Each structure stands twice: as structure tokens, then as C-alpha cells.
N, C-alpha and C positions, 0 to 999 in steps of 0.2 A: 261348452263346459260340461254338458250332460254326458258326453261320451267318456269322460274321465271320472265322473262321479256317479254314485248310485244312491237310492234311499238308504237310510241308516240300516246296517245289518242288525238282525235281531239281538245278537249278543252285545251290541254296542249302543242300543237305544237309551237315550236319557231324556229327562224332563225338559223340553224346550222352553216352557214357561219360566221355570226356575232360572235357566240360563239367561233368558231375556231380562228378567227382573234384576239379576246380578249385573248384567251389562248396562242396564239403565241406571242402576245405582252408581256405576262407575263412569257414567256419561259417554258410553260408547254407542248407545242407541237412544232414540227418543221414545217417549211413552206411546206415540202413535205409530211407531215403526212396526211393519210386519217382519217376522223373523222366519227364514226358511233355512233348513239344515240339510245338507247332503254330504255323504261320506265319499272320500276319494277312494278309487278302486285300488290304488297302491297304498303302501303303508303297512309293511309286513311286521313292524315292531310296534310303534306307537300309533294308534288310530288317529287319522287326520280328517278334518271336516271343513267344508266350505260353509261359512255363515253369511247368508245374504240378508241385508236389511233393505228397507225402501230406498235408502240413499247411498249405502256403502256395503262393501263386502270385506270379510275378515277370514282368516284361517285359524282354526282351533286345533290344537294337538294335545292329546291326553294319554295318560297311562291306560293300558288295556285292563279290563276287569279280571278278577280272580286271582289265584295264586301265581306269583311271578318269580322268575329266577332271581337270586340275590345279585344286587348290583346293577340290574338291567332297568331300562325304561326310566332313566333319570331325567324327567322333563324339566326339573329345576336347573340342571346343568345346561340343557339346551337354551333355556331362557337367559341364563347368565352370560353364556358365551355370545349369543346373538346380540345381546344388549351391548357388550363390550365392543364387538366387531362393528355394529352399526354406528356407534359413537366415533369409531376410528375411520369411518368412510369406506369400510370393506363392504362389498355387495352382499347383503343379507336382508331378508324382510325385517322391517322395523318391529321389534317386540313391544307390545303394549302393556300387558299385565300378566301376572302369574298368580294362580289361585290354588291354594293348598286345602281349601275347604271342600272335603269330599261330599258334603251334603248338597252341593250345587248340581253336579252332573254324575256323581258317584265315584269319581277319581280326581286326582290332581290334574290340572291342565294349564296351558297358557295360550294367550291370544296374540296374533301377530298380523302384520299387513298382508293383504292379498296382492301379490305381485303378478301383473298380467304380462305374459310372454309365452315363449315356446318351451315346452318340456318334451324331450325326446325319450319316450319309454323304451324304445328299441335302440341300443347303442350302435347299431349298424346304420342308423339314420336313413331309413328308406324314404324315397320321395324327395330327397335333397340332392341337388346337383353335386358332382364330385368336388368342384372348387369350393363350394360352401361347406361340404363335409370337412375338408382340410381346415378351413378357417374356423369352424366351430370347435374342432379338436384343439387347434392351436390356442384359441381363446380360453378353452378349459384349462390347459396346462399353464397358461400365463397366470390365470387366477390362482391356481395352486401354488405357483412360485411366489405370487404376491402374499398369499397366506403364510407361507413359510418364511417370508422376509419381515413379517411384523414383529415389532419389539414388544415382548411380553410385559416388560416393566411399564411401558406406555399404556398398554391395555388394562393394567391394574387387575390382573387375574391371579393374584397371589393365592397359592394353594390349589389352583385349578387342576394341576397335574403333579406327578411325582418326579418329573425331570429325567435324569439319566437312568439307564436300565430299562428303557421302554420295551425293547424286544423281549427281554426276559419276562417282564410283566405280562406282555401280550400273549406269549406262549402259555404262561401259567393261567391267565384269565380265560383264554379260549379253550384250553384243555378242561378247566373246571366247568365252563359253560356247556361244553360238549358232553362231558360225563354226566352232568346234571340232567340233560335232556335226552340222552341216548336211550333208544328203545330196543337196541340189539347190539351185539358185539360186531364191530367193523375193524378187521385187522389192519387195513390200510390207514385208518385214522389213528390207531394206536402207534403204528410204525412212524407215521408222520409226526405225531406229537413228540415221540422219543427223539427223532432226528433233529427237530427244531430245538429241543431242550439241550441237545449235545453239540449243536453247531451255532451257538449264538455269536453274532458278530463281535470281533475283538474290540472294535471301537463303537460303543453304544452310548456315547456321552453327548452326541449332538442333540440339542433340545430346541425345538420350535413348537409353535402351535400346530397340531395335526387334526385333521378332520375325522379320520377313521373310517369313512365310507364315501370317499371322494370318487364319484362316477359321473358320467355325462347325464344320467337320468336324475341326478340330484342337483342339476343346474337349471335355472330359468334363463333362457336366452331372449334377447331383444326380438320383437316380432318380425323384424326384417333384416336386422344386422347380426353379424357374427360377434356378438358382445354379450357377456354374462351380466344379467341384471341382479341375480340373487343365487346364493348357494344355500341349499336346503339340508335338513336332516343332520343336526349336530349332536345326536344322541351319543355317538361314540367318540366325540372330540375330547382331546386331552393335550398334554404336552409330551413331546418325545421325538423319536427319530423320524425326520421328514421323508427319508427314502422309503419308509413303509407306506406312506401316503402315495408317493409317486408310483411305486410298484403296483399298488391297488388300482390306480388309475390306468396303468398299462396292462393289467390282468386280462381284459377282453382280447388283447392281441394274441394271447396264448390259450384262449378258451377252446375247448374241444368241439369239433364239429358234431352236430346232431344232438347236443345237450342243451336244448332250448327251453327246458322246463322252468328255468329261472327266466321269467317273462321278458325282462329287459336285456338279458344276455343273449349272445350268439357269437359265433366265431367271426372275427373281423378279417380273416384271411381272404384275399381276393376282392375285398370291397373297394371299388374304385374311389380314390380321393382320400381315404383314411391315411393320415401320415404314418410312417413307419415308427417303430419304437425308437430307433436312432434319431429320427427327426424330432420327435417329441422330447427326447432327453436333451437334444441340442438346444431346443427352445427353452426348456426348463433351466438348463445351465446358464444360458445367456441372460435370462431374466433374473436369476439369482446371482449372477456374476461369479460362477464357479469356474475357475481357470483350469483346474486339474480334472483328470478323468474321474468319473464316478466308479465306485467299486462294483463288481458284478452283483446283479440284483437277484441271483438265484434264491438266497435265503428269504429275501423280502417277498418275492413272488410266491414261494412256497407258503410263507406265513399268510399271504393274501388268500390263497386257495384254502388254506386251513380255516381261516376266519369265515370265508364264504360257506364252506361246508358246515362249520359250526352254526352259522346263522340259519342255513337251510334246515339243519337238524332241530334248532330251536323253534322255527316256524312250524315244522311238522309236529313237534311236541305240543305246541299250543293248539294245533288242529286236534290232536288226540284229547286235549283238555276241553275243547269246544270254545276257545276264546281267540282263535286266530283271526287276523285282519285280512290276510291275503286270500283272494278267491281260489288260488291254486295251491293252497297250503298242503292239501292232501298229497300232491304230487312231488313236493320238494324232498321228501324222504329218500326218493330213489336216486337223487343226484349226489348224495353225500360221498358214497364210495368212489364213483368216477372222479370226483374232484380231488380226493385224497390221492388216488392213484396217479393222476396227472402231476400233482405237486411232487410226489416221490420221483417221478421221471424228470421233472425240471431241475431238481437239486443235483442230478448227475449230468445235466446238459451244459456244455460250455456256452455261455452267453457272450455276445459281443461287448467289448469294452470301449467306451467312448474316448476318442482322442481329444486332447486339449483344443479348445476353440480359438478362433482368431477374432480380432477386432472386438474384444470384450471391454465393456466399460469398467472403470474403477468402482469400488463399493459406493463412494460418494456419488459418482455419476449415475449409478443405478437408482440410488435413493432419490436423487433430484429428478430424474426422468419420471419416476413413478409419481412424485409430487406434481410435476407438470401435467402428466396425464390426468390425474385426479382434478387438478385445478381447471384444466381445459373442460373436462366433462361437467364439473359442478358450476362453473362460473362463466367461462369464455363462450363456449358453444351455445348455451341458452340465451346469450345476449345478442346473437347474430341478427335476429329479426329487428330488434330495436335499433341497432346500428344501421342496418339497411334503410329503415324507415327515416332515420335522421337525414341520410344523404339524398333520399328521394324528396323529402320535404324541402330541403334547402338547396336543391340542385341548381337553382337560378339565383341564389343569394350569396353574398360574400361570406355568410356563416358556414358555407360548405367547406371552407378551408380550416375551420376550427375543429378541434377534436371533440367528438360527442362526450357528454358528461359521463355516460355509462362506461366509456373506455377509461376516463380519468379515475372513476371509482374502482374499476378493476385493477388499475395500476397500484392504487393504495393497498388493495388486498394482496396483490402479488408481492409488493415490497414488504408488507407485514409478514407474509409467509416466507420471506427470504428467497423468493424466486425472482431475482433482480440482477441485471447485468451478467447473465449466465454465460454470455459469449466471450467474456474477457477472463482468461485464466487467472490473472493477478487479482481480480475481484471475486471470482466465484470459486477458485480452487479446483476447477474442472479442466480436463484436457480437451484438446480439439476433438478427439474421438468421442469423449463424453458428450460434448455439446452437439456433435453431428446428429446423434440420436434425438436430442432435444429439439434441434432445428427441424428435423423431419416432422416431429409431432406438431410444432407450431405452424408448419407449412400448410396444414390442413384448414387453416382459417386465415383470411386476408389480414386481419388486424391483430392476430394473436401475438406476433413478435413485439409489437408496440406495448402490449400489456406488460411484458416482462422487461421492457427497456432494451430490447434486442433487435430493433428495427434498423434497416438500412435507410439512409446512408449514415445515420448517427453511429452505428457500430464501427464502420470503417474509420470515421473521423475520430472517434474515441481511441481506437487502436493507434492511429497516427499520433495523437497527442500523448498517449501513454508511452509509446515507444520512442518518439522523437522530440516531443515538446519540451520547452524549457520549464523550470519550476514556476515561473510567472504565468506561462500559458496554461499549465496544468491547473493552477489555482483559479485563474480567471475563467477558463473555458471548460476544461476537462471535468472538474469537480461538479459544476452545475449540470453538465450533461449526464454524468454518472448518477446524479440525484434525480434526473428526469425533470429538472426545472426548466430547461430550455431545449430547443431542437437546433439542427444544423443542416447544411446542404454542402454538396461537393461540386465544384465547378471545374470541369475539365474539357468536355466536348464543346466544339465551336461550330457555328453554322457556315462559316466562310472558308473552312479548310477541311481536308479529309482527315478526320480525327482517328480513323483506324490506324494511322501512323501517328502515334502520339508525339513524335518529334516535330510534327507540323503545327502543334499548338502555338498560336501567334499572339495571344493576349500578352501585352508587354508589361514588364516590371522595370522601372527606372528609379535609381536611388538619387534622392536630393537631400543631402545632409543627413538629418536624423529621421527621414521619412522615405517610404517607397511610394511611387506614383504608379497606379495601375490603369491601363486603358485596353479595352477589348470587349468582345462579345462572347458570351457563353450560352449554351442551351442544354436542355435535358438535365437541368439542375433540380433533382428530385427533392421534394420536401420544402422548397423555398416558399410555397404559398402559405404554410402554416404560420399564424401570427406569432408563435413562440420560436420560430426559426431566428436565432440571434446571431449566427455567424456562418460564414462560408469559408471553406478551405479551397483556395483558388490556385490552379496550376497556371503559371505564367512563364513566358520566355524572357530571359534576361536581356535588357536593352544593350548592355555592354558585355558582349560575349568575350570571354577571356581566351578561349582556345577553339580549335576546330572540332572537338569531340561533341557530336550531336546529342549525346546523352548527359552532358553536363551543362547544357544551355538553359535548363529550366529549373524553376524553384516553386515551392509551395508556401503559401502565406495565408495567415488568418485575417479575414476581413469581416468586421462587425457589419451586420446587415443595415444598421441605421447610419452608416457612414455616408457623408454627402457624396453624391455621384453614383451610388449603387441604385440602379433602376430596374424594377421588375417589369418587363415589357409585356409578356403574355404567357399564359399557360399553354403548353402544347398538349395535343390529344393523342391518345393511343387507340387506334381503330375507332376514333370518334369519341372516346371517353377521356375526361380530363383527369382521372385518377385522383380526385380530391381526397379520397381516403388515405392516400399516401402523401398528401401535401402538394400534389401536382408535380409537373415537370416544366420548369419555367425557363424562358429565355431571359437572361439577365445581361444588362449592359453596364460596364464599368467605365465611367467617364471622369478622368482625372481624379480617381479615388486615391486619397492619401491616408496611409496608415503608418504607425510607428515602425521603425526598423526592428524593434523587439518582436514584431509579429511574424517575422520570417521563421519558418520551421527548419531547424537543423542547420541552415546556412544556405547562401546563394549557390545555385548549381546542383542542389541535392534532390531535386524534384523526382527524378526517375528512381533514385535509391529509395525514397520514401514510398513511391507508388508501388514498388515491388513488395515492400513490407505490408502495405495496406491491402493490396489485392489478393494476396494468398489466402488469409483467413476469410476475407469477405467473399471471395468466389466459392470457397468451401461452404459457407453458410447459405449462400444463394442456392447452391446445388442440392444441399440436403433439404432445404425447404421445398425445392422443386420436386424431390422424391415424395415429400408429404402431399404436395398438390396432386401428383400423379396417382397416389394411393386413393385420394378422394375422388378423382375422376374415374378411376377403375371401379371403385365402390358404387358410384352413381351409375356407371355403365351396367354393372351386374344387376343392380336393383331394377333398372328399366328393362333389361333383357329378360328378367324373370317375371315382370309384371305385365308386359305387353305381348300381343301375339299378332302375327300376320299370316295370311294364307293357311289358316288352320293350325299353326304351330306357334309355341312361344318363341320369342326372338332368339333366345339362346339355343333353341333346337335347330335353327338354321346354321349350317356348318360354317358359313363365313363369319357369323357373329361369335360362334364358339371359338373359332381360330383367333379372332381379334382378342378375345378375353385371354386366351393362352399366351399370345404373343405379347400382350401388355404386361402380363405377370412376368414373363421372361425378361422383358426390357427393364422393368422396375427393379427386379432382383439383381440383374447385372449392373445396373447403374448404382444401386445402393452399395454393392460390394466395391465398386470402383471409387466411390466417394469415401467410404470408410478406409480404404487403402490409402487414399490421399491424406485423410485426417491423421492416420497412423504415421505416415511419412512426415507430415508437418510436425507432429509431436516428437518424433524420434530423430529426424534428420535436419529439421529446420526448413524455412521457406525456400531458400535457394536450392537445396537438394531435392525438394518436392516440386520443383517448377514444372517438370513434365507431367506429373500426376495431376497437378492443379489444372494445367492446360487441357488435359484429357477429359477431366470431369466437366469442365466448362462447356466443352463441345457436346459430350455425351448426354449430360443431364437435360440441357435445354431441348435437344433434339428428341429425347425420350418423352418429355412431358408434352411437347407438341404432338407427337404421334399418339400418345394415350388420350389426350384431350380431344384430338381430331376424331378418333374412333368413337369416343363417347358421344361427341356432338352428333356424329352420323347416326348412332343408335337412337338418340333423342329426336332426330329430325329437326323440324322448325323450332321446337322448344329449346334445342341445344344452342341455338344462336341468339336466343332471347335473354332477357335479364331475369327470367323466372328461375333459372338454374345458374350456378356459378361457372359453368363450363366455358362460356365465351370469355369470361374474365380470366380464367385459368389459361386459356389458349393465348390470349393477348399478352399476359405476363410472360408465358413461356416463349412466345415468339420474340418479344422484346429482349428477353434474356440472351437470345442468340446474337444480339448486337451490343447489349450493355457490357461494360468491362472488357470490350474488345470483341469484334465479330469472329464467327467460327473460322473464317479463312486465315486470320492472323494466328489464331491458336494452332490450327493445323500446320501452318508453316513452322511454328515454334516446335511443335511435337516432332515433325519430320527432322528438323535440324538437330534436336536433342537425341533422337533415336539414332540418327547417323553417327553422331559423336560417340554414343555408347557402343554401337556396333563396331565402329572402327577401333575404339579403345580395346574391345575384347579381342579383335583380330590381331592386335599387337602383342597380346599376352603369350 
């Protein structure tokens, strides 16, 4: 910490005892606490200090002393906006108190949480591997998009900004700020101010919350992950045009080479791993769900450079007054003219215009995805350790088949948050494409789908009952499943036949008056071990076959698990694990099981018709969750490769490991696009027309996760195959997926047949 702080500068020294007494009176320190104050070396506007006590650390931000420019250094606004954002779950340090009594330390100030993480003062991110540079910049633009997506009414920031006309006000404000601090006449600044005032955007009515100084060096990243923990420096925040914020974030991509006097800045050209402007705009548009192209950003970039030049002039002016916070304040005056000249050049330069994106979520889908991400971060992921401890504790007890109470508690929270049954369009209002992104997010945690009542095989069974069930079946079985009151299993695969050819299914269904009698063996019936599993949907072969069509010989029927003759024989293991967290995979025998005729779904002989309807969305959900698993495996791989070294080099510095990382990223991105394409086809064309796409993703996704998990295991060595990390479980799930819902070879044959059909149809045109 000492490398980014210094003792208090002479012009900012205040009475530490007075501050301690004030904090003690407000219960932030104890009477016996020692108080140490150091000043951050950055902070070119409002001086910022690290306040260390015996037990805790805080950050204090205050107005600078002396005569100040009108309208500047509004620490009260910073405190208000941070308080609203923190309450909404947006990543900012928690604000604790705001003090207007200048007798305490000489100026108004506020106190906030000290967030521990990484702050990159150089926007070029030296010392960071290229892949992480890309991830950090993407995380930054994602947070910016999240900020611009917040609902101002929900934040209760009435009167915080003036709304429409933001660009006009910004040009006016920074012109006044510059003129008030100018120490000499700079022609380029005068010309730029005049150009901006004469070329205001025609559409300046978009209003969101804007940060005003959104840059990488105002972000605190997680110590090891490419995740933003907090956004800092809200002095310039207001409401207005979000494109101005976006352009300001992109400004370093246009920064002139050789102008490094602004300590954090430097040209990003040629820096390996930094995403391009087009890439960052694409991420921003996807996160905000903007379908159309953005307008050219020339004006907003010019405004950004004008503002930066104005800030530099203001800091230099404070240096002349003797109250500047920045150690290089004396040098900043020399960068004002070059920045203005560059801005004038930019306004004449044609900038690339973004094309409309593909596979974008609906507005509701984007909102729900963000809610799910926040819920995962706040509730689901922190509970992982407790869930794991439960299954370790009861590994040899019947209690292992129960759902841990913490998961049940999370379900209640998820349902209260209306994050429930997201997989079913009729219940959630989401498209399959919307849910694909959500499924990827939940795939990063083994039990997350269950928290949102989106776990297999219940999702497939609910889809079957929703699409094909009678009103009685829906009332009796579907509604309790949708409420999460009961669980279910699906019985199709059999131990005595080759189930890869589903027409081999031999479990018999015979009608006797008003009942069906079922006899046969099933296995790999996932979820059957859970005590709340109350029904099975069973694929049976009709005893009285009416015709020779092999695809009309089978039926699906609902069998209550407490029916006489239903026998749970044994749980099967996957690579030695019983998968109790998923309710196990049981062998079940049906011995003269009798159920009412009303339990037949859709009608006798309709089993394959139902199966096609069930497997389309179900396979899609499996595959997108698989992408999430792969992302987790790659994240763990990179973390290990950056932390361990062999033969004098970090693991990632060995070319073979670096290539593995690159190939994993390629495979994940390719698979994600293929799955999203299938989701789009399912939404727009229906399950039958999307048959080939669904078959392709079923093969590609499982193979991809196996490959990524295997390479991650290799990097972890012995730890990778242990239970200390989730990689072995990820691999076993992925390898199983190459068999579940049909083996690769069956899908490949189907893909080839459909491809030949399509090619021959084209040849006839």
C-alpha cells in the first residue's frame, strides 16, 4: 500500500486527533484505536486519504483547501450517488458518513469503505498477460453498460441531474471551467470549444446515469479475477448522454503517442491483448441490448479530449495556486494544446460505424441475466463451501440424497426475486436465446440451476407436461413442479438393450381396462434418489403394437414414485461418484406397476413425438450450461498458470500452456456462437426446423468442455483429479454429456443425414 500512498502533503495536512474524535463519536473507531493517515498519490481533484485504525481501514475524500472553481469538488454529490448505487447492488465502496463541519479537518469530507483489490494506474496494464488485459477491459465496459442500464427512478436520485441536453451543458461547463483556469491563450482550445458548441448531436435526449470520468484507473479489480469490485471517483457523475461516458472510456485508444505526462494515460496502440474499439463497442451494445448501430463517436471523443484538456488546465491552475493534489501538476499545463489539436483532428476523421449485432437478448432477457449474475455473486457462489461440506459430511448417510437447507433457503430468495422457472418461456416471458445466456451463467456452479428451479431432469419433464399434458396432469404434477414443491425423474435408458437406438426401449406398457400395467428395467434415472422425487415420466413400448412403424410403438406415461411395484434398486456411479448433489442416477425396476389410463401423455404411440419436443430445449440448456462450465475451467487454468512456475518460468510462459489457453478460448467462443445460433433457430423456426443445429451443439459442446477441462486438469497436475478443485467433476459431467440424451455417434449420423438432405435440395434448385 505504501507504494501508492505518501505522508500527507503539506498543503493538505489536517488535525488527525480531531478526525479521530469525530470518528469515535460516530462509532467508526474505538477510543483505544491508533489512527494513521496517508495520502493517495493520485487524486488530481479531491484529495483522498487512507485512514488506518488498529482493526479496520477506511478511505476519506475531501475538498481541497483554498479558493475553488465554481461548481467543482462537490463531495456531497459523490456521497449521494455512491449511497444510491451501493443500495442498488452496483459495485462501489460503501459510503459511511458525510461531514459538512469544516472545523473537523478544514473542509467538507466523506468516509467510505476501503476496498482491497487491483488498481491499474497505467491504462496500458503493464505486467499483465494479454489474455487478462482483454478480460479486464471487457469487464470494465460491462460495468459501464450496467451503470447505463440502471433505472433512475429505482435509484431515487430525483434532481441529481438535469436530464436531456447533456452535451450542450457539458460543452458550456467545460468551456467555463477552462476559461476560469486558463493562464494563457490557446487557439486550439478556443477552436475546439467553438466547434463543439456548433456541432451538438441532433439527438441529445438519451438520459441515463453517467459517471463522467469512467476509466480503467478509476476501477478496483478483484485481486486475481477480471472482475470489477468497485468504481471510484463520482465527482463528475450526473444524468445525461451515455455515449459520452463510452467515448471517454475509449479515449485512450486514440491517445497520442509520446504524451505520457498524464500519468495513467498512454497510447494503447500496439499493446497486445487490448480489445479494439469495435470489440468494446460490441460488448457494450450486447450488454445494453442495443440492436442498431451506434452513431459515429467523433463528437463524443472530441468532447472527451476537451474535458481532459480542461481537467489538465484546472490541475495546473491549482498548482499555480499552491493547492494541487497531483505530484505532476506542474507538468500538466503542457498537454492542454496537444489534446485540443488531436480533438480537432478527430472531428474530421471518419470513424467506423458498428453493424447491428446478432444473437442479442430482449430487453427483459438482459435485465434478468443481470439479476441472475448479481444473485449468483451475492448468494449462490458464497454458499458453495457450505454445500460441499454437507455432501462430505453425509457421504455415507441416506441424508446425502436430501437437498441441503442452504439450497432450499436460496430457492426461497430466488423465487422472491422472481428468478424462477426461467427456462420455460410461458412462465418467464423469456426466449430460448434469452435463457441460453442465463444457462451459461448458472453452469458455473453445480447446484445453481436448482436454486432457480431450472434443473434437469425437471425442466424437461415440466416442458413435456406443459406442451403435451392434459389439464388434469398439469394440475396434479406440473403446477407443484413449477412451484418447486416436488421433484421428478425421467426413465428412458435401459440396461438390457442398446438405448442409443431409442426404438430398442423394451419396458412394456399393457392396457387392462382403465389401467396401464408397466413392466421393465430402467437405469440412469437422474434425480430419483431425492426424497422429494414424486413422479417419473417413463418411456415404454406398447405391448399391443398396432402397425409396423417403429416410431409409433412407444408411449410416455406418468408414474407416481410411491406406486406399488416401483423399486429403486441402486444408485449408479459416474467415475466412482454417486452424484448425490443431483439426486443420483438410479436403476429402477417396474414390476406390474399399475397406473390410471389418464396418466398416459398425449396418447398411446406418441412417445417419440413427445421425446423430440422434450429434447430440443433440454439439449440446448445442457449445452449452454456446458459453456459456463468451460468458462470456469478456463478461468481456473489461467489462475493456476499465472500462479505456478516450473523450470524457472511461470506455467503460462511455457508455449504449450499458452497455446492451450488460446485454443480453449477459441473452442469456447465457437461453441457459444453455435449454441446461440441453435437457440435463435429454436425461437424463430421451431424444434423440428432446428433439429440439425440442436444435434450439432450436442456434439460440439460436450467435446469442447471435455477438452477444456482435460487441459485444465493437466495444468493442475495431481490436484486436478482430486476433489480439491471442481475440475474432475466438470470433466465427469462433460464426458457423461457425450452419452446422455444420445451418444455423439447418433447425433453425427443425424447431422450427416440432414446435411445431405439440405445439400441435395439446393442442388435441385
